[in-house]
C-alpha positions as CSV (number, residue, x, y, z in Angstrom):
1,M,0.0,0.0,0.0
2,L,2.9,2.3,0.8
3,L,4.3,1.7,-2.7
4,L,1.1,2.3,-4.4
5,A,0.7,5.6,-2.7
6,S,4.2,6.7,-3.6
7,L,3.6,5.8,-7.4
8,L,0.3,7.9,-7.4
9,F,2.1,10.8,-5.9
10,L,4.8,10.8,-8.6
11,M,2.2,10.5,-11.3
12,L,0.2,13.4,-10.0
13,S,3.4,15.6,-9.7
14,E,4.4,14.9,-13.3
15,A,0.9,15.6,-14.6
16,L,0.8,19.0,-12.8
17,A,4.1,19.9,-14.3
18,E,2.9,19.5,-17.9
19,P,2.4,22.8,-19.6
20,G,-1.2,23.7,-20.6
21,L,-2.8,21.5,-18.0
22,D,-5.2,23.1,-15.5
23,A,-3.2,23.0,-12.2
24,S,-5.9,23.7,-9.7
25,L,-4.3,22.0,-6.6
26,P,-6.0,20.5,-3.5
27,Q,-5.5,22.5,-0.3
28,G,-1.9,22.1,1.1
29,F,-0.2,21.7,-2.3
30,A,1.9,24.5,-3.6
31,P,1.4,25.7,-7.3
32,P,3.8,24.4,-9.7
33,G,6.7,26.7,-10.7
34,I,7.6,27.6,-14.4
35,A,10.6,29.4,-15.4
36,A,10.0,32.6,-17.4
37,Q,12.4,31.4,-20.1
38,D,10.1,28.4,-20.7
39,I,7.1,30.7,-21.3
40,L,9.2,32.8,-23.7
41,A,10.3,29.7,-25.6
42,Q,6.7,28.5,-25.9
43,I,5.6,31.9,-27.2
44,R,8.3,31.8,-29.8
45,S,7.3,28.4,-30.9
46,G,3.8,29.7,-31.7
47,E,2.0,27.2,-29.5
48,P,-1.0,28.5,-27.5
49,L,-0.4,29.0,-23.8
50,N,-3.0,27.8,-21.2
51,Y,-2.0,27.9,-17.6
52,D,-3.9,28.2,-14.5
53,N,-2.7,28.6,-10.9
54,V,1.0,28.5,-11.6
55,T,4.0,30.5,-10.4
56,I,6.3,32.1,-13.0
57,A,9.8,32.8,-11.7
58,G,12.2,35.2,-13.2
59,Q,11.9,38.2,-15.6
60,L,9.6,37.7,-18.5
61,D,10.9,40.0,-21.2
62,L,9.2,39.9,-24.6
63,G,10.3,43.3,-25.6
64,T,13.3,42.2,-27.8
65,G,13.7,39.4,-30.4
66,V,10.1,38.4,-30.5
67,G,7.7,39.2,-33.4
68,P,4.0,39.4,-33.3
69,V,2.4,37.0,-31.0
70,K,-0.2,35.2,-33.1
71,Q,-1.4,32.6,-30.6
72,S,-3.6,33.1,-27.7
73,I,-2.1,33.5,-24.2
74,R,-4.0,32.3,-21.2
75,I,-2.3,32.4,-17.9
76,T,-4.9,32.8,-15.1
77,N,-4.9,32.9,-11.4
78,S,-1.2,32.7,-11.3
79,R,1.8,34.6,-9.8
80,F,4.5,36.5,-11.6
81,Q,7.4,36.8,-9.3
82,G,9.7,38.8,-11.5
83,P,9.2,41.8,-13.8
84,L,7.0,41.5,-16.8
85,R,8.0,43.5,-19.7
86,M,6.0,43.2,-23.0
87,E,6.7,46.5,-24.6
88,S,6.0,47.3,-28.3
89,M,4.4,43.9,-28.7
90,I,1.4,42.9,-31.0
91,F,-0.9,40.4,-29.6
92,A,-3.0,39.2,-32.4
93,E,-5.3,36.9,-30.3
94,V,-6.6,36.9,-26.8
95,L,-4.3,37.8,-23.9
96,D,-5.9,36.4,-20.7
97,L,-4.2,37.2,-17.4
98,R,-7.2,37.2,-15.2
99,G,-6.7,36.8,-11.5
100,C,-3.0,37.0,-11.8
101,T,-0.7,38.6,-9.2
102,F,2.2,40.6,-10.5
103,Q,4.8,41.0,-7.7
104,D,7.1,43.2,-9.7
105,N,6.8,46.0,-12.3
106,V,4.6,45.4,-15.3
107,S,5.1,47.2,-18.6
108,F,3.0,47.0,-21.8
109,V,4.1,50.3,-23.2
110,K,3.3,50.8,-26.9
111,S,1.9,47.3,-27.2
112,R,-1.1,46.6,-29.4
113,F,-3.9,44.2,-28.4
114,L,-5.8,43.1,-31.5
115,G,-7.9,40.6,-29.5
116,D,-9.5,40.7,-26.1
117,A,-7.3,42.0,-23.3
118,R,-8.4,40.4,-20.0
119,F,-7.0,41.6,-16.8
120,S,-10.1,41.2,-14.5
121,G,-9.2,40.4,-10.9
122,A,-5.5,41.1,-11.6
123,R,-3.4,42.4,-8.8
124,F,-0.5,44.8,-9.6
125,Q,1.7,45.1,-6.6
126,K,4.2,47.5,-8.2
127,Q,4.1,49.9,-11.1
128,A,1.8,49.1,-14.1
129,D,2.5,50.9,-17.3
130,F,0.1,50.7,-20.1
131,A,1.2,54.1,-21.7
132,E,0.5,54.4,-25.4
133,T,-1.1,50.9,-25.7
134,Y,-3.7,50.2,-28.2
135,F,-6.8,48.1,-27.5
136,Q,-8.6,47.0,-30.6
137,G,-11.1,44.8,-28.8
138,P,-12.7,44.9,-25.3
139,A,-10.3,45.6,-22.4
140,S,-11.5,44.3,-19.1
141,F,-10.0,45.3,-15.8
142,I,-12.9,44.4,-13.6
143,S,-12.1,44.4,-10.0
144,A,-8.3,44.8,-10.8
145,L,-6.1,46.2,-7.9
146,F,-3.3,48.6,-8.6
147,Q,-1.4,49.0,-5.5
148,S,1.3,51.3,-6.8
149,D,1.5,53.9,-9.5
150,S,-0.1,53.2,-12.9
151,S,-0.4,54.8,-16.2
152,F,-2.6,54.6,-19.2
153,G,-1.4,57.8,-20.8
154,N,-2.0,58.2,-24.4
155,A,-3.7,54.7,-24.5
156,Q,-6.4,54.1,-27.1
157,F,-9.5,51.9,-26.4
158,N,-11.3,51.1,-29.6
159,G,-13.5,48.5,-27.8
160,D,-15.3,48.8,-24.6
161,A,-13.0,49.6,-21.6
162,V,-14.3,48.1,-18.4
163,F,-12.8,49.1,-15.0
164,L,-15.8,48.1,-13.0
165,D,-15.0,47.8,-9.2
166,S,-11.3,48.4,-10.1
167,D,-9.1,49.9,-7.2
168,F,-6.3,52.3,-7.8
169,A,-4.6,52.5,-4.5
170,S,-2.0,55.0,-5.7
171,D,-1.6,57.6,-8.5
172,V,-2.9,56.8,-11.9
173,D,-3.1,58.9,-15.1
174,F,-5.3,58.6,-18.2
175,N,-3.8,61.8,-19.7
176,Y,-4.5,62.1,-23.5
177,A,-6.1,58.7,-23.6
178,K,-8.9,57.9,-26.1
179,F,-12.0,55.9,-25.3
180,L,-13.6,55.5,-28.7
181,S,-16.3,53.1,-27.5
182,S,-18.1,52.9,-24.1
183,G,-16.2,53.1,-20.8
184,S,-17.1,51.9,-17.3
185,F,-15.6,53.0,-14.1
186,W,-18.6,52.1,-12.0
187,N,-17.8,51.7,-8.3
188,A,-14.1,52.3,-9.1
189,N,-11.8,53.6,-6.3
190,F,-9.2,56.2,-7.0
191,E,-6.4,58.1,-5.1
192,D,-4.9,60.9,-7.2
193,V,-6.2,60.4,-10.7
194,S,-5.8,62.6,-13.9
195,F,-7.8,62.4,-17.1
196,F,-6.2,65.5,-18.6
197,A,-7.2,66.1,-22.2
198,T,-8.8,62.6,-22.4
199,Q,-11.3,61.8,-25.0
200,F,-14.5,59.9,-24.4
201,A,-16.3,59.3,-27.6
202,G,-18.9,57.0,-26.3
203,Q,-20.9,56.8,-23.2
204,V,-18.9,56.5,-19.9
205,T,-19.9,56.1,-16.4
206,F,-18.3,56.8,-13.1
207,R,-21.4,56.0,-11.1
208,S,-20.6,55.4,-7.4
209,A,-16.9,55.9,-7.9
210,Q,-14.8,57.1,-5.0
211,F,-12.1,59.7,-5.6
212,R,-10.1,59.7,-2.4
213,G,-7.4,62.2,-3.7
214,N,-7.4,64.9,-6.2
215,A,-9.4,64.2,-9.4
216,T,-8.4,66.0,-12.6
217,F,-10.6,66.0,-15.6
218,A,-9.2,69.3,-17.1
219,A,-9.6,69.8,-20.9
220,T,-11.4,66.4,-21.1
221,R,-13.9,65.8,-24.0
222,F,-17.0,63.9,-23.2
223,E,-18.6,63.6,-26.6
224,S,-21.6,61.5,-25.3
225,D,-23.4,61.0,-22.1
226,V,-21.3,60.8,-18.9
227,L,-22.6,59.6,-15.5
228,F,-21.0,60.6,-12.1
229,R,-24.3,59.8,-10.3
230,A,-23.6,59.2,-6.5
231,A,-19.9,59.6,-7.0
232,R,-17.8,61.1,-4.1
233,F,-15.0,63.5,-4.5
234,W,-13.1,63.5,-1.2
235,G,-10.4,65.9,-2.6
236,G,-10.3,68.7,-5.1
237,S,-12.1,68.1,-8.4
238,T,-11.1,69.9,-11.5
239,F,-13.1,69.9,-14.7
240,G,-11.7,73.2,-16.0
241,L,-12.0,73.7,-19.9
242,S,-13.7,70.3,-20.3
243,S,-16.5,69.9,-22.8
244,F,-19.7,67.8,-22.3
245,G,-21.5,67.0,-25.6
246,G,-24.3,64.9,-24.0
247,L,-26.0,64.5,-20.7
248,A,-23.7,65.2,-17.8
249,D,-25.3,63.5,-14.8
250,F,-23.9,64.7,-11.5
251,G,-26.9,63.7,-9.5
252,N,-26.4,62.9,-5.8
253,V,-22.6,63.6,-6.1
254,D,-20.8,64.6,-3.1
255,F,-18.0,67.2,-3.5
256,K,-16.1,67.5,-0.2
257,K,-13.8,70.3,-1.5
258,T,-13.8,72.9,-4.2
259,A,-15.5,71.8,-7.4
260,F,-13.8,73.7,-10.3
261,F,-15.8,74.0,-13.6
262,G,-14.3,77.0,-14.9
263,G,-14.5,77.4,-18.7
264,V,-16.5,74.3,-18.9
265,K,-18.9,73.8,-21.9
266,F,-22.2,71.9,-21.3
267,A,-23.9,71.4,-24.7
268,D,-26.7,69.4,-23.2
269,L,-28.3,69.1,-19.7
270,A,-26.0,69.4,-16.7
271,Y,-27.9,67.5,-14.0
272,F,-26.8,68.3,-10.4
273,V,-30.0,67.5,-8.6
274,N,-29.4,66.5,-5.0
275,A,-25.7,67.1,-5.2
276,R,-23.8,68.3,-2.1
277,F,-21.0,70.9,-2.1
278,D,-18.9,71.2,1.1
279,G,-16.6,73.6,-0.7
280,D,-17.0,76.3,-3.4
281,L,-18.6,75.7,-6.8
282,I,-16.7,77.6,-9.5
283,L,-18.4,78.1,-12.8
284,E,-16.4,81.1,-13.9
285,G,-16.3,81.6,-17.7
286,A,-18.5,78.4,-18.2
287,R,-21.1,78.0,-21.0
288,L,-24.2,76.2,-19.9
289,Y,-27.0,75.3,-22.1
290,S,-29.2,74.0,-19.3
291,M,-28.1,73.4,-15.8
292,Q,-30.3,71.9,-13.1
293,L,-29.4,72.4,-9.4
294,D,-32.6,71.4,-7.6
295,N,-32.3,70.4,-3.9
296,V,-28.6,71.1,-4.0
297,T,-27.0,71.4,-0.6
298,F,-24.2,73.8,0.2
299,S,-22.2,74.1,3.4
300,E,-22.4,77.2,5.5
301,N,-19.2,78.8,4.0
302,S,-19.6,77.6,0.4
303,K,-19.4,80.2,-2.5
304,I,-20.7,80.1,-6.0
305,N,-18.7,81.8,-8.7
306,L,-20.7,82.7,-11.9
307,N,-18.5,85.5,-13.2
308,S,-18.5,85.7,-17.0
309,T,-20.7,82.6,-17.0
310,D,-23.0,82.3,-20.1
311,F,-26.1,80.2,-19.5
312,S,-29.4,79.7,-21.4
313,K,-31.2,77.9,-18.6
314,F,-30.1,77.9,-15.0
315,V,-32.6,76.0,-12.8
316,V,-31.8,76.8,-9.2
317,H,-33.9,78.6,-6.7
318,W,-32.7,82.1,-5.5
319,S,-32.8,80.9,-1.9
320,T,-29.9,78.5,-2.7
321,L,-27.7,81.3,-4.2
322,R,-28.7,84.3,-2.1
323,D,-25.9,84.4,0.4
324,R,-23.3,82.4,-1.6
325,M,-22.9,84.4,-4.9
326,V,-19.6,86.0,-5.6
327,Y,-20.6,89.5,-6.6
328,N,-20.4,90.3,-10.3
329,G,-22.9,92.6,-11.8
330,A,-23.2,90.8,-15.1
331,A,-23.8,87.5,-13.4
332,Y,-26.6,89.0,-11.3
333,L,-28.3,90.5,-14.2
334,A,-28.0,87.3,-16.3
335,L,-29.7,85.5,-13.4
336,V,-32.5,88.1,-13.4
337,K,-33.0,87.4,-17.0
338,N,-32.9,83.6,-16.4
339,Y,-35.5,83.8,-13.7
340,K,-37.8,85.9,-15.8
341,S,-37.5,83.3,-18.7
342,L,-38.4,80.6,-16.1
343,E,-41.4,82.8,-15.0
344,W,-40.0,82.9,-11.5
345,F,-40.8,86.7,-11.3
346,D,-40.6,86.8,-7.5
347,E,-37.1,85.3,-7.6
348,A,-36.1,87.6,-10.3
349,D,-37.1,90.6,-8.2
350,E,-35.2,89.1,-5.2
351,C,-32.1,88.7,-7.2
352,Y,-32.3,92.2,-8.7
353,Y,-32.8,93.7,-5.3
354,K,-29.7,91.9,-3.9
355,Y,-27.7,93.1,-6.9
356,R,-28.7,96.7,-6.3
357,R,-28.2,96.5,-2.6
358,I,-24.6,95.1,-2.9
359,G,-23.7,97.7,-5.6
360,Q,-25.0,100.4,-3.4
361,D,-22.9,99.3,-0.4
362,Q,-19.7,99.1,-2.6
363,A,-20.2,102.5,-4.4
364,P,-18.2,105.5,-3.2
365,W,-20.2,108.4,-1.7
366,G,-21.6,110.8,-4.2
367,W,-24.8,111.8,-6.0
368,G,-25.1,108.3,-7.6
369,K,-25.0,106.7,-4.1
370,I,-27.5,109.1,-2.7
371,S,-30.0,108.5,-5.5
372,D,-29.5,104.7,-4.9
373,I,-30.4,105.2,-1.3
374,I,-33.5,107.2,-2.2
375,S,-34.5,104.4,-4.7
376,W,-33.8,101.7,-2.1
377,L,-35.8,103.4,0.7
378,S,-38.8,104.6,-1.5
379,C,-39.5,101.6,-3.7
380,G,-36.9,98.9,-3.1
381,Y,-35.2,99.7,-6.4
382,G,-38.5,99.3,-8.2
383,V,-39.4,95.8,-7.0
384,R,-40.9,96.4,-3.6
385,V,-44.4,97.9,-3.8
386,S,-44.7,97.4,-0.1
387,Y,-42.0,100.0,0.5
388,T,-43.9,102.7,-1.5
389,A,-47.2,101.7,0.2
390,F,-45.6,102.0,3.6
391,W,-44.3,105.5,2.9
392,C,-47.7,106.6,1.6
393,L,-49.4,105.5,4.8
394,F,-46.6,106.7,7.0
395,T,-46.6,110.2,5.4
396,I,-50.4,110.5,5.9
397,L,-50.2,109.4,9.5
398,I,-47.3,111.5,10.6
399,F,-48.7,114.7,9.1
400,G,-52.1,113.9,10.6
401,V,-50.5,113.6,14.0
402,I,-48.5,116.8,13.4
403,F,-51.6,118.8,12.4
404,W,-53.6,117.4,15.4
405,A,-51.0,117.7,18.1
406,G,-49.7,121.1,17.1
407,K,-53.2,122.5,16.5
408,G,-52.1,123.3,13.0
409,M,-55.6,123.6,11.5
410,D,-58.9,125.2,12.2
411,K,-62.5,124.2,11.2
412,F,-65.4,126.5,10.5
413,V,-68.8,125.4,11.5
414,I,-72.3,127.2,11.4
415,E,-75.3,125.2,12.6
416,G,-74.1,122.0,11.0
417,V,-73.5,123.6,7.6
418,E,-70.1,124.1,6.2
419,L,-69.9,127.4,4.2
420,P,-66.5,128.9,3.7
421,G,-66.4,132.7,3.6
422,D,-69.7,133.2,5.4
423,Q,-69.5,135.9,8.1
424,R,-71.5,133.8,10.4
425,L,-68.7,131.2,10.5
426,R,-66.7,131.0,13.7
427,P,-63.3,129.3,14.1
428,S,-63.0,126.3,16.5
429,K,-60.3,126.0,19.1
430,R,-59.4,122.4,18.4
431,V,-60.1,119.6,15.8
432,S,-60.4,116.0,16.5
433,F,-57.7,113.4,15.5
434,T,-60.0,112.0,12.9
435,D,-60.5,115.4,11.3
436,A,-56.8,116.0,11.3
437,L,-56.2,112.6,9.6
438,Y,-58.9,113.3,7.0
439,F,-57.3,116.7,6.3
440,S,-53.8,114.9,5.8
441,I,-55.3,112.4,3.4
442,A,-56.9,115.1,1.4
443,M,-53.7,117.1,1.1
444,F,-51.7,113.9,0.3
445,T,-54.0,112.7,-2.4
446,T,-55.4,115.9,-4.0
447,S,-53.2,118.8,-2.5
448,Q,-56.5,120.6,-1.6
449,A,-57.8,121.0,1.9
450,P,-61.5,120.1,2.7
451,V,-63.9,123.1,2.4
452,N,-64.5,123.3,6.1
453,T,-60.8,123.3,7.3
454,Y,-57.6,125.2,6.6
455,P,-54.0,125.1,8.0
456,V,-52.7,128.0,10.0
457,G,-49.4,129.5,10.5
458,V,-46.4,127.5,9.6
459,Y,-48.6,124.5,9.0
460,R,-49.6,126.0,5.8
461,H,-46.1,125.2,4.5
462,L,-46.3,121.7,5.9
463,A,-49.6,121.1,4.1
464,M,-48.0,122.2,0.8
465,A,-45.0,119.9,1.4
466,E,-47.4,117.0,2.1
467,G,-49.1,117.7,-1.2
468,I,-45.8,117.6,-3.1
469,L,-44.8,114.3,-1.4
470,G,-48.3,112.9,-2.2
471,W,-47.8,113.5,-5.9
472,F,-44.4,111.9,-5.7
473,F,-45.3,108.8,-3.8
474,L,-48.6,108.2,-5.6
475,G,-46.9,108.4,-9.0
476,L,-44.2,106.1,-7.8
477,F,-46.7,103.7,-6.4
478,V,-48.5,103.5,-9.7
479,V,-45.3,103.0,-11.7
480,V,-43.9,100.2,-9.4
481,L,-47.2,98.4,-9.1
482,S,-47.5,98.4,-12.9
483,A,-44.1,97.0,-13.3
484,V,-44.8,94.2,-10.8
485,L,-48.3,93.3,-12.1
486,I,-47.6,93.7,-15.9
487,R,-44.7,91.3,-16.6
C-alpha cells in the first residue's frame, strides 16, 4: 500500500508539471513553478499557452527578439514573481491574465492588443505601465487592484473599456487617452487620478466611484453621455475647460472640497440634482445650455462663482444662491433674465434687489449713491411695492399727527352747515384726530384741503409739502405696481 501511494504521488506531480494543464491544486499543495524562459520559448514556438494557478519565476521580457504573438495566451490565477516586460508587442489573439498577481513592475508600453485584453481580478503590486497601448477589442480590468502607480497615458481603447470595481490605491493617469467606445468606471476607487485632455467618444460612467485624492478632468472631452451619479470626491475636483457633448449626470454627487468647472462647456443638460458641495462651486467663464441644481446642498461657507458665465437655462432657486454668490454685476443681471424666462418673477425681483443692494454698499459716496439710497428706501429699487405703500401710509399718518398735536388747522362750523367765507362762521379751538387725519389724506391725495378746514401759521407750508410728497409717492406707487403686475 505504501508503494502504491508513492507511485500515485509521482504520477500526480508529473501531470501537474505538464504545460497547458489546469493545475488547480488541492489544499496544502503549492502551485507548480515555471521558469520565465520556458514561457518565452513556448511563445516563440507559436504554441497557445493555457496555464492556471502556476508560479512564474524570473523576468519575463518579450520586448526584444520576439515578433507578433499570433497565438492566444491564457495564464490565469497565477503569480508572476519577476518583472513583466511586454513593450511594443502585437498580440493578435486573446491575452488572458485574469486573476494574476504581479509582484514586480509590469510594462505593456506601446503594445497593441488586437484581440481581447483580459486583466479582470489582476493584482499589480508594483508599477503598471500601459502608456501608449492600443486596445482593438474589449479591455477588461474588472475588480483589478493597482497597489502602486499606474499609467494609461496616450492609450487608445477602440473597444469597450471596463474598469468596473477596479481599485487604484496609488496615483494613476489617463492623460491624452482615447476611449472610442463605451467606458465603465462604475464603483471604481481612485487616489490621485488625472484624465487631462482625455477623449470619451462613447458613453462613460463613473457611477458610485470614490475619488479619495485629487481628481483632474481638465480639458477632457465627453462627446456623449457621462454619469457621475452618486460619486464622491473627497479631494479637489477639476473639470476646467472640459466639454460635455451629451447629458452630464452629477446627481447625488458629493463634493467634499472645491469643485472647479471654470471654462466648462455643457452642450446638453448638466444635471446636479441632490448634489452636495462642502466647498466652493466655481463656474467662472463656463457656457451652460441647461443646468439643473434642484435640492442642492451647500455648506455654510460655500461660495458660487458665476463670473462671466454664459447660460441659457439655470434651474436653481434664489434661496440657494442668495448668500453664496460671488458678486459680479453681469452675473446677477444674467440670473435676473434667467428667472424671468423661467417665469419665476418673485425670484427675479429678489435677485435684482440683492444686486442693487450690494452695488450700493460698494459704491463711493456721491450723488449716484445718494440716488440709490433714495431708490432703495422709496420703492426697493422698483421691485418692492410694499416700500412705497408704507411711505404713503406713514406720510399721511405723521402729518395727521402733526396737524392734530400742534393745532395746526382750524375748522369753520355754522349750525351743522359748512360754508367757507360766510360771516357767520366762527373758528373752532381744536379739531379731532379724525378730522386731522382726514385733512392729511386730502392734502396727500389731491393737495387740496377740505372746504371746512384750513391750515394755520407755519402749518400751511407743511400742508404744501405733504401735497408735493403725495404726488411723488402716488406716482411712484403706480409705476412700481404696474411693473410688478404687468410682466
